[in-house]
C-alpha positions as CSV (number, residue, x, y, z in Angstrom):
1,M,-0.8,-32.8,-0.7
2,A,1.3,-30.3,-2.4
3,K,-0.1,-28.2,-5.1
4,H,1.3,-26.2,-8.2
5,I,-0.4,-22.7,-7.8
6,I,-0.2,-19.8,-10.3
7,I,-0.4,-16.4,-9.3
8,V,-1.1,-13.8,-11.9
9,H,0.1,-10.4,-10.8
10,G,0.9,-7.8,-13.5
11,Y,3.1,-5.6,-11.6
12,L,6.0,-5.7,-9.3
13,L,6.7,-7.9,-6.1
14,S,8.1,-5.1,-3.9
15,G,6.5,-1.7,-2.5
16,S,3.1,-2.0,-1.1
17,G,-0.6,-3.2,-1.5
18,S,-1.3,-5.9,-4.0
19,N,2.5,-6.2,-4.7
20,I,3.4,-7.5,-1.1
21,Y,0.1,-9.5,-0.9
22,S,1.4,-11.6,-3.8
23,C,4.8,-11.9,-2.1
24,N,3.2,-13.0,1.2
25,L,1.2,-15.5,-0.5
26,T,3.9,-17.0,-2.2
27,M,6.2,-17.2,0.7
28,Q,3.6,-18.9,2.9
29,W,2.5,-21.3,0.1
30,K,6.3,-22.1,-0.2
31,K,6.6,-22.6,3.4
32,Q,3.5,-24.8,3.4
33,G,5.4,-27.2,0.7
34,H,3.3,-25.9,-2.3
35,A,5.0,-25.4,-5.8
36,V,4.4,-21.8,-7.0
37,T,4.5,-20.1,-10.2
38,V,4.4,-16.2,-10.2
39,F,3.6,-14.2,-13.4
40,C,4.6,-10.5,-12.8
41,Q,6.4,-7.7,-14.4
42,D,9.2,-7.4,-11.7
43,P,12.6,-7.6,-13.7
44,Q,14.4,-7.9,-10.3
45,A,12.3,-10.8,-9.2
46,G,15.3,-13.3,-9.6
47,T,17.3,-11.3,-7.1
48,Y,14.9,-12.1,-4.2
49,D,16.0,-14.7,-1.6
50,W,12.7,-16.3,-1.9
51,V,12.5,-17.0,-5.5
52,D,14.0,-20.1,-6.5
53,E,13.9,-19.8,-10.5
54,F,13.2,-16.8,-12.9
55,F,12.4,-16.7,-16.4
56,T,11.5,-14.2,-19.1
57,S,9.6,-15.0,-22.4
58,K,12.8,-15.3,-24.1
59,D,14.5,-18.0,-22.1
60,E,14.2,-21.7,-22.6
61,W,11.8,-23.0,-20.0
62,P,11.9,-26.0,-18.1
63,Q,9.5,-29.0,-19.1
64,H,8.5,-29.7,-15.7
65,P,6.6,-27.3,-12.9
66,P,8.6,-26.0,-9.8
67,S,9.3,-28.7,-7.1
68,P,7.2,-28.7,-3.8
69,G,8.3,-25.9,-1.7
70,Q,9.8,-23.9,-4.6
71,V,9.0,-20.7,-6.4
72,R,9.5,-19.9,-10.1
73,V,8.8,-16.4,-11.4
74,V,8.0,-15.7,-15.1
75,V,8.3,-12.1,-16.5
76,P,6.0,-12.3,-19.7
77,D,6.9,-10.0,-22.7
78,I,4.4,-7.2,-22.8
79,A,6.3,-5.0,-25.7
80,G,7.5,-2.7,-23.0
81,L,4.3,-1.0,-22.2
82,L,2.8,-1.2,-18.7
83,P,-0.9,-0.4,-18.1
84,V,-1.4,1.0,-14.8
85,Y,-4.3,2.5,-12.6
86,N,-2.3,5.3,-11.1
87,Y,0.5,6.9,-12.8
88,N,4.0,5.9,-11.6
89,E,7.3,5.3,-13.2
90,Y,8.4,1.9,-13.7
91,D,12.2,1.4,-14.8
92,G,12.4,-0.4,-17.9
93,Y,8.8,0.4,-19.2
94,T,6.6,2.6,-21.1
95,V,3.8,3.5,-18.4
96,K,0.4,4.5,-19.2
97,T,-3.0,4.5,-17.2
98,I,-5.4,2.1,-18.7
99,P,-7.6,5.0,-19.7
100,N,-4.8,6.6,-21.7
101,C,-4.1,3.2,-23.4
102,S,-5.6,2.4,-27.0
103,D,-7.9,-0.4,-27.3
104,E,-5.1,-2.1,-29.5
105,E,-2.7,-1.7,-26.8
106,I,-5.0,-3.4,-24.2
107,E,-5.7,-6.1,-26.5
108,R,-2.2,-6.6,-27.2
109,H,-1.5,-6.8,-23.7
110,I,-4.0,-9.4,-22.9
111,E,-3.1,-11.5,-26.0
112,M,0.7,-11.6,-25.2
113,T,0.4,-12.3,-21.3
114,S,-2.5,-14.7,-21.8
115,R,-0.3,-16.7,-24.1
116,E,2.7,-17.1,-21.9
117,I,0.2,-18.0,-18.9
118,R,-1.4,-20.8,-21.3
119,R,2.3,-21.9,-22.4
120,A,3.2,-22.3,-18.6
121,V,-0.3,-24.3,-18.0
122,T,0.1,-26.5,-20.9
123,A,3.8,-27.4,-20.1
124,W,3.8,-27.5,-16.2
125,G,0.0,-28.3,-15.4
126,C,-1.7,-26.5,-12.6
127,N,-4.2,-27.2,-9.8
128,Q,-5.6,-23.7,-9.5
129,V,-4.9,-19.9,-10.4
130,L,-5.0,-16.7,-8.4
131,S,-5.4,-13.4,-10.2
132,N,-4.9,-10.2,-8.9
133,H,-7.2,-7.0,-9.3
134,A,-10.4,-6.6,-11.4
135,L,-8.0,-5.5,-14.5
136,L,-6.4,-6.8,-16.4
137,S,-4.9,-10.0,-15.0
138,P,-8.2,-11.5,-14.4
139,V,-9.1,-11.4,-18.4
140,N,-5.5,-12.5,-18.9
141,T,-6.2,-15.6,-17.0
142,T,-9.6,-16.2,-18.5
143,R,-8.3,-16.3,-21.9
144,A,-5.3,-18.3,-21.1
145,L,-7.3,-21.1,-19.4
146,E,-10.0,-21.3,-22.2
147,G,-10.9,-24.6,-22.9
148,T,-9.0,-26.2,-19.7
149,N,-10.5,-27.4,-16.4
150,V,-8.2,-25.4,-14.2
151,P,-10.1,-23.2,-11.9
152,F,-9.1,-19.7,-11.2
153,N,-10.2,-17.3,-8.3
154,I,-9.9,-13.4,-8.6
155,K,-8.6,-11.5,-5.8
156,I,-10.1,-7.8,-5.8
157,H,-7.9,-5.0,-4.8
158,G,-9.1,-1.4,-4.6
159,S,-7.2,0.4,-7.1
160,A,-8.6,-1.2,-10.4
161,L,-12.2,-0.5,-9.1
162,S,-11.9,3.0,-7.6
163,F,-9.5,4.6,-10.4
164,V,-10.5,2.8,-13.5
165,I,-13.5,0.7,-13.6
166,K,-15.8,3.2,-11.6
167,P,-14.8,6.4,-13.3
168,F,-14.3,4.8,-17.0
169,P,-17.2,1.9,-17.0
170,R,-16.1,1.0,-20.7
171,Y,-13.6,-1.2,-19.1
172,K,-16.2,-3.2,-17.2
173,K,-16.4,-5.7,-19.9
174,Y,-13.0,-7.0,-19.2
175,A,-13.7,-7.3,-15.4
176,L,-17.0,-9.1,-16.5
177,E,-15.7,-11.5,-18.9
178,A,-13.4,-12.9,-16.2
179,M,-15.8,-12.7,-13.3
180,A,-18.5,-14.9,-15.6
181,K,-15.6,-17.6,-15.8
182,C,-14.0,-17.6,-12.4
183,N,-14.5,-19.9,-9.3
184,K,-14.8,-17.3,-6.6
185,I,-14.1,-13.4,-6.3
186,I,-12.1,-12.8,-3.1
187,A,-12.9,-9.7,-1.2
188,G,-10.8,-8.7,2.0
189,T,-13.6,-6.9,3.6
190,R,-17.4,-6.4,3.6
191,H,-16.6,-2.8,2.1
192,V,-15.0,-4.3,-1.0
193,V,-18.1,-6.6,-1.6
194,K,-20.4,-3.6,-1.5
195,Q,-18.1,-1.9,-3.8
196,V,-18.2,-4.6,-6.3
197,L,-22.0,-5.1,-6.2
198,D,-22.5,-1.4,-6.4
199,I,-20.2,-1.0,-9.5
200,F,-21.7,-3.9,-11.4
201,K,-25.3,-3.2,-10.0
202,E,-26.5,-2.5,-13.7
203,E,-25.3,-5.8,-15.0
204,L,-26.8,-7.6,-12.0
205,D,-30.1,-5.9,-12.5
206,H,-30.0,-7.2,-16.2
207,D,-29.1,-10.8,-15.3
208,P,-32.3,-12.4,-14.4
209,K,-30.9,-16.1,-15.1
210,G,-28.1,-15.3,-12.6
211,D,-25.5,-16.1,-15.4
212,L,-23.0,-13.5,-13.5
213,D,-23.8,-15.4,-10.3
214,L,-21.6,-12.5,-8.4
215,K,-23.4,-12.7,-5.3
216,R,-22.6,-16.4,-5.0
217,K,-18.9,-16.0,-6.1
218,L,-18.2,-13.2,-3.7
219,V,-16.3,-14.4,-0.6
220,I,-14.6,-12.7,2.0
221,V,-10.9,-13.7,3.1
222,P,-8.9,-11.0,4.7
223,P,-5.4,-10.4,3.8
224,G,-2.9,-11.6,6.3
225,M,0.5,-10.6,7.8
226,D,3.6,-12.2,8.8
227,P,4.0,-12.1,12.8
228,T,7.6,-13.0,12.2
229,V,8.4,-9.9,10.4
230,F,6.4,-7.5,12.4
231,S,7.1,-8.2,16.2
232,P,6.8,-5.8,19.3
233,L,10.1,-3.9,20.4
234,R,12.2,-5.8,22.8
235,D,15.4,-3.7,22.7
236,S,15.2,0.1,21.0
237,I,19.0,0.1,20.6
238,K,19.3,-3.4,18.9
239,N,16.5,-2.3,16.6
240,Q,17.8,0.8,15.5
241,E,21.3,-0.8,14.8
242,S,19.7,-3.5,13.0
243,F,17.5,-0.9,11.0
244,R,20.9,1.0,10.3
245,R,22.6,-2.0,9.0
246,E,19.9,-3.0,6.7
247,V,19.5,0.6,5.2
248,E,23.3,0.6,4.8
249,N,23.2,-2.6,2.8
250,H,20.1,-1.3,0.8
251,I,22.1,2.0,-0.2
252,A,25.1,0.0,-1.2
253,E,23.1,-2.1,-3.5
254,K,20.7,0.4,-4.8
255,G,22.2,3.9,-4.0
256,D,20.5,6.2,-6.6
257,G,17.6,7.2,-4.1
258,R,16.9,10.7,-3.0
259,R,19.8,13.0,-1.8
260,A,18.6,16.4,-0.4
261,E,21.9,18.1,-1.7
262,K,20.9,17.2,-5.3
263,I,17.4,18.7,-5.1
264,N,16.7,22.2,-6.6
265,F,13.1,23.1,-5.9
266,P,11.7,25.2,-8.8
267,A,10.5,28.7,-8.1
268,L,6.7,28.6,-7.3
269,S,4.3,31.0,-6.1
270,S,0.7,30.1,-4.6
271,S,-0.9,30.9,-7.9
272,S,1.5,28.9,-10.0
273,S,-0.5,26.5,-12.4
274,E,2.5,24.5,-13.3
275,A,3.7,23.5,-9.4
276,H,2.1,20.1,-9.5
277,S,3.9,19.0,-12.9
278,K,7.1,20.5,-12.0
279,L,7.2,19.0,-8.5
280,V,6.1,15.4,-10.0
281,E,9.1,15.8,-12.7
282,L,11.5,16.6,-9.9
283,G,10.4,13.3,-8.3
284,T,11.4,11.7,-11.5
285,T,15.2,12.7,-11.0
286,Y,15.8,9.8,-8.7
287,D,14.6,6.2,-8.1
288,Q,11.6,6.6,-5.7
289,R,11.6,2.7,-5.0
290,V,14.9,2.7,-2.9
291,V,15.5,4.2,0.4
292,D,16.8,7.7,0.5
293,A,20.6,7.7,-0.3
294,D,21.3,10.3,2.6
295,L,18.9,8.7,5.2
296,L,21.8,7.4,7.4
297,S,23.1,11.0,7.8
298,R,19.6,12.3,8.7
299,L,18.3,9.6,10.8
300,P,17.8,10.5,14.7
301,T,18.5,8.2,17.5
302,F,15.0,7.2,18.9
303,S,14.6,7.5,22.6
304,P,12.2,5.4,24.6
305,D,10.6,8.5,26.1
306,E,9.8,10.2,22.6
307,P,6.4,9.7,21.1
308,V,6.8,8.8,17.4
309,I,4.0,9.4,15.2
310,M,4.5,7.3,11.8
311,Y,2.9,7.1,8.5
312,I,3.9,4.1,5.9
313,G,2.4,4.2,2.4
314,H,2.2,6.0,-0.8
315,F,2.7,9.6,-1.0
316,L,-0.5,10.1,-2.7
317,H,-3.2,13.0,-2.3
318,T,-5.8,10.2,-1.5
319,K,-3.8,9.0,1.7
320,G,-3.9,11.9,4.2
321,V,-0.3,12.2,4.5
322,A,-0.4,16.1,3.8
323,E,-3.0,16.5,6.5
324,I,-0.6,14.6,8.9
325,L,2.2,17.1,8.0
326,L,0.1,20.1,8.7
327,S,-1.2,18.8,11.9
328,F,2.4,18.4,13.3
329,P,3.1,21.9,14.4
330,A,0.1,22.0,16.9
331,I,1.3,18.4,18.0
332,V,5.0,19.2,18.8
333,K,4.0,22.5,20.2
334,R,2.0,20.7,22.9
335,L,4.7,17.6,23.0
336,P,8.1,19.2,22.2
337,K,9.5,15.6,22.3
338,A,7.1,14.1,19.7
339,R,8.6,12.9,16.4
340,L,7.1,12.5,12.9
341,L,8.4,9.5,11.0
342,L,7.1,9.7,7.3
343,V,7.9,6.4,5.2
344,G,6.9,5.7,1.8
345,Y,7.3,7.2,-2.1
346,G,5.0,8.2,-4.8
347,T,3.7,11.0,-7.1
348,F,3.7,13.7,-4.3
349,R,7.0,12.9,-2.6
350,E,8.4,16.5,-3.8
351,H,5.1,18.2,-2.9
352,L,5.7,17.0,0.9
353,M,9.3,18.0,0.8
354,L,8.5,21.4,-0.4
355,M,5.9,21.8,2.3
356,I,8.5,20.9,5.0
357,N,10.8,23.3,3.5
358,A,8.2,26.1,3.8
359,M,7.3,25.5,7.4
360,T,11.1,25.6,8.0
361,T,11.3,29.3,6.3
362,G,7.7,30.2,7.3
363,D,7.0,30.8,3.6
364,I,3.3,30.1,3.6
365,N,2.6,30.9,-0.2
366,L,5.2,28.2,-0.9
367,F,3.5,25.9,1.2
368,K,0.1,26.6,-0.5
369,A,1.9,26.2,-4.0
370,A,2.8,22.9,-3.1
371,A,-0.3,21.6,-1.1
372,H,-3.3,23.0,-3.3
373,S,-1.7,22.8,-6.6
374,P,-4.2,20.5,-8.6
375,D,-3.2,17.5,-10.5
376,E,-4.5,16.5,-13.9
377,R,-7.9,15.4,-12.5
378,G,-8.0,18.8,-10.6
379,K,-7.3,17.2,-7.3
380,P,-4.7,18.8,-4.8
381,F,-2.2,17.0,-2.3
382,L,-3.9,18.8,0.6
383,D,-7.5,18.9,0.7
384,S,-8.8,22.0,-0.7
385,S,-11.4,22.5,2.0
386,I,-8.6,23.0,4.6
387,E,-7.9,26.8,5.5
388,I,-4.1,26.4,5.7
389,D,-3.7,29.7,7.5
390,K,-5.5,28.3,10.6
391,Y,-2.6,25.7,10.9
392,F,0.4,26.6,9.3
393,R,3.3,28.3,11.3
394,Q,7.0,28.6,11.1
395,L,8.8,25.5,12.8
396,E,11.7,26.1,15.1
397,P,14.9,24.5,13.8
398,S,14.7,22.0,16.7
399,E,10.9,21.1,15.6
400,V,12.1,20.8,11.9
401,S,14.7,18.2,13.1
402,R,11.8,16.1,14.6
403,I,10.4,15.4,11.0
404,T,12.0,12.4,8.9
405,V,11.1,11.2,5.6
406,T,12.8,8.0,4.9
407,G,11.7,7.1,1.4
408,Y,10.8,3.5,0.3
409,L,11.6,0.8,3.1
410,N,11.4,-2.9,2.2
411,H,9.6,-5.0,4.8
412,T,12.8,-6.4,6.7
413,E,13.6,-2.8,7.2
414,L,10.1,-1.8,8.3
415,G,10.2,-4.8,10.6
416,F,13.0,-3.2,12.7
417,I,11.8,0.6,12.6
418,L,7.9,0.3,12.7
419,P,8.1,-1.2,16.5
420,L,9.8,2.0,17.3
421,A,6.6,3.9,16.7
422,S,3.9,4.9,19.5
423,V,1.2,5.4,16.8
424,L,0.7,4.4,13.2
425,V,-1.6,6.8,11.5
426,V,-3.8,5.4,8.6
427,A,-5.7,8.9,7.3
428,S,-7.0,7.9,4.0
429,K,-9.7,10.2,2.3
430,W,-10.4,7.6,-0.3
431,S,-11.5,4.0,-0.3
432,E,-9.3,1.5,1.2
433,A,-9.7,-2.1,0.4
434,F,-8.2,-3.2,3.7
435,G,-6.3,-1.9,6.4
436,M,-3.1,-4.1,5.9
437,V,-0.5,-1.5,7.3
438,A,-2.9,-1.4,10.5
439,V,-2.8,-5.1,11.0
440,E,1.1,-5.0,10.5
441,A,1.4,-2.3,12.9
442,M,-0.7,-4.0,15.5
443,S,1.5,-7.3,15.2
444,A,4.4,-4.9,16.0
445,G,2.7,-3.7,19.1
446,V,2.1,-0.3,17.7
447,L,-1.3,1.4,18.1
448,P,-2.9,2.1,14.7
449,L,-5.2,5.2,14.5
450,C,-7.6,4.6,11.6
451,V,-10.3,6.7,10.1
452,Y,-13.6,4.7,10.2
453,H,-14.5,3.8,6.7
454,S,-14.1,1.7,3.8
455,G,-12.1,-1.5,4.4
456,L,-10.7,-0.1,7.8
457,V,-14.2,-0.7,9.3
458,D,-13.4,-4.4,9.3
459,V,-10.3,-4.1,11.3
460,L,-11.6,-1.6,13.7
461,D,-15.0,-3.8,14.2
462,R,-12.9,-7.1,14.7
463,V,-10.9,-5.3,17.5
464,K,-14.0,-4.0,18.9
465,E,-15.3,-7.5,19.3
466,T,-12.4,-8.8,21.5
467,D,-11.1,-5.4,23.0
468,P,-13.6,-2.3,23.1
469,E,-11.3,0.0,25.0
470,L,-8.5,-0.8,22.7
471,E,-10.8,-0.1,19.6
472,S,-11.8,3.4,20.9
473,L,-8.0,4.4,20.9
474,M,-7.7,3.2,17.4
475,H,-11.0,4.8,16.1
476,M,-10.9,8.1,14.3
477,E,-14.3,9.4,13.1
478,I,-14.3,12.0,10.3
479,K,-17.0,13.5,8.2
480,N,-17.6,12.6,4.5
481,G,-16.8,15.1,2.1
482,G,-14.0,17.0,0.7
483,D,-12.1,16.5,-2.6
484,F,-12.4,12.7,-2.4
485,E,-15.9,12.6,-0.7
486,L,-15.3,9.6,1.5
487,G,-13.0,11.4,4.0
488,S,-13.0,15.4,4.6
489,G,-9.7,16.9,5.1
490,A,-11.0,19.8,7.0
491,S,-13.0,17.4,9.4
492,F,-9.6,15.4,9.5
493,M,-7.8,18.3,10.9
494,E,-10.4,19.2,13.6
495,V,-10.3,15.5,14.8
496,F,-6.9,14.5,14.4
497,T,-4.6,16.7,16.6
498,P,-7.0,16.2,19.9
499,K,-7.1,12.3,19.1
500,V,-3.4,11.8,18.8
501,L,-2.8,13.9,22.1
502,E,-5.3,11.8,23.9
503,I,-3.4,8.5,22.7
504,L,0.0,10.0,23.6
505,Q,-1.0,10.9,26.9
506,H,-2.4,7.5,27.6
507,L,0.9,5.9,26.5
508,F,3.0,8.6,28.0
509,P,1.5,9.4,31.4
510,A,3.4,11.2,34.1
511,T,4.0,7.7,35.8
512,G,4.0,4.1,34.9
513,G,3.8,4.7,31.0
514,K,6.3,2.0,30.3
515,E,4.2,-0.5,31.8
516,I,1.0,1.0,30.1
517,R,2.9,0.7,26.9
518,A,3.9,-2.8,27.3
519,L,0.3,-4.0,28.2
520,T,-1.2,-2.2,25.2
521,S,1.6,-3.7,22.7
522,E,0.7,-7.1,24.1
523,R,-3.1,-6.7,23.8
524,L,-2.7,-5.4,20.0
525,R,-0.3,-8.3,19.2
526,E,-2.6,-10.9,20.5
527,V,-5.5,-9.5,18.4
528,A,-3.5,-9.3,15.3
529,V,-1.7,-12.8,15.5
530,S,-5.2,-14.5,16.4
531,T,-7.0,-13.0,13.6
532,W,-4.7,-12.2,10.6
533,S,-1.7,-14.5,10.4
534,W,-1.0,-15.7,6.9
535,D,-0.8,-19.3,7.5
536,G,-4.7,-20.0,8.3
537,I,-5.4,-17.3,5.6
538,C,-3.4,-19.2,3.0
539,K,-5.0,-22.4,3.7
540,K,-8.5,-21.0,3.5
541,L,-7.5,-19.4,0.0
542,L,-7.0,-23.2,-1.2
543,E,-10.3,-24.5,0.1
544,L,-12.5,-22.2,-2.0
C-alpha cells in the first residue's frame, strides 16, 4: 500500500553525506510507488529530474498530497539564515554555525520551519516522517507534529553530534526534546549507537523511569547505495567518453567553477598567521559546488595499465586528503604510472592546490604554510604531528601531471569515473558515521582502502564475514592520536604508502593482472549489492 512520507532535511539535496542520503531515500521510495514530500533548503531542487513538484513558503500549495510515485519538494522560509555544523558558503543564504547563532535565531529557525511542516501535515496528511541529524530538523519535526498521531523517526548522521552537541552540550536540549517524542532513532552503524549513548550518558544516568528510552529506540539500519549508478568497469574508453560528455554539460549549465588561470595565490611564509583565512577566502571566489570549469582541458586519458588512487569527499582537515597528497611522491617514485585523482570540494580546497603548487616548485616553506596553518579551532589541514621534511620532495613535471583535482562531481559523473580507479582511499582522522563512499566503490568494483575506526568498522567487519582475504586488502590499521585523536596523521603516513603499494602489486602483477582485477572487482560488487542495496533498506525503514 502506498504511503505519504515526509523527509525533513534542513540542507541541500546535492553534494555528499546526508544530502545524498536524502536523495537516495526519496528516489527509492518514489520507485517503490510511495508519495514523498521533502522539506529542505535547496533552491535548485525543482530542476532535478526526479522532483515532480517544487514549492516555497510564498507559493500557493496544492490541497492534496503528492500522488503515489511522485516527489514534492518544499523549501520553507527561514529568513535567509542557515544554521550549519561546519561552515561552508551556501548561495542565497547567510550562513552561521549553530554555536555562532543567538538563541533567538535558533528559536526563530525552529518556529518558521515547524510552522511550514505543520501546514503540510494538516493539508496533506502523512503516514510517517523521517527527520535527519540530531539538530535541528528533529526538533522542528517534534514541534510541528505536536498534538497529531503522526509517528516520526530520527536518522542520526555524524556531523551534528561531533561538531556541535559534543563540544557544545548546551544544544543537547533540542536533541533530547525530539528524542523523547520520536518513534525510533536510526543509526547506520554500531559506532553511531555508541556515540549517541556516550554523548547522552549523563541524561540516561538521571532517567530512572526510562522516559527517554534511548536504548530501546536506537536501531541500526545502514545506509544504502544504488547498484545501477555504481557498476563495475566494462569499457574504459566508453566510460571516459561518457564522463567527458557529462562534465561538458555540467560546465555548460553551471560554468562558474574553479579556473586555475584566475587563481592568484597569496604570498605566504611558513610562519604566516593569516595563511588559513587567506586561502579560505580564495576558495570563495568561485562556486565550489560545481565541477572545475577547466577540468576538460586538464583531464588525462586513463589507461588500463595505470594504477589510479582516488579520493572522493570533502576537502576538510578531518578527512586525511592532505596526508594522501603528501604520500604521493613516494608512491609515484615506486610506480611511475600511478595516478592520483582527488574529487571534492570544501574549506581546504585552496590549501590543497597550494600544496600541489609547492610540490611543483619545490618550495617546502610554502607547502608548510598551506599544510600547517591552523584554522579558527587551531586545527591544521595536515596533521601537526607529521614531520613534513621526511616526506616532501619536488615533483618532476611528469609526476605533477599525474595529479588531477576535479572539483565537485555529481553522482552521474561519479558513476562513470569511479570505476576507473584501482583504489579508493577513505582516510578520515575523525569519526565517520558510515563508510558510504567505500560501499559505493565496492559496488563499482573498486577496492576501498579504509582506516579501521568508527562507522567504517561495520563495513570492514561485514566484508570480513564473507571474504576475509578481501577485507585484509581493504583494512588499514592506524594508531589513535593526532589533532583529531581518532586517527594519527603520523601513523597514517607510516602505514599508507606500503599498504597502497601492496594492493597495487596485487592488482597489477607482472602477469595475469587483468584477470586478478576482474575477479577482485566481481567479489567486491557481490558483497556490496547483497548487503547495501537501497531497495531492501528503504523497505526496512518503513517497517520500523
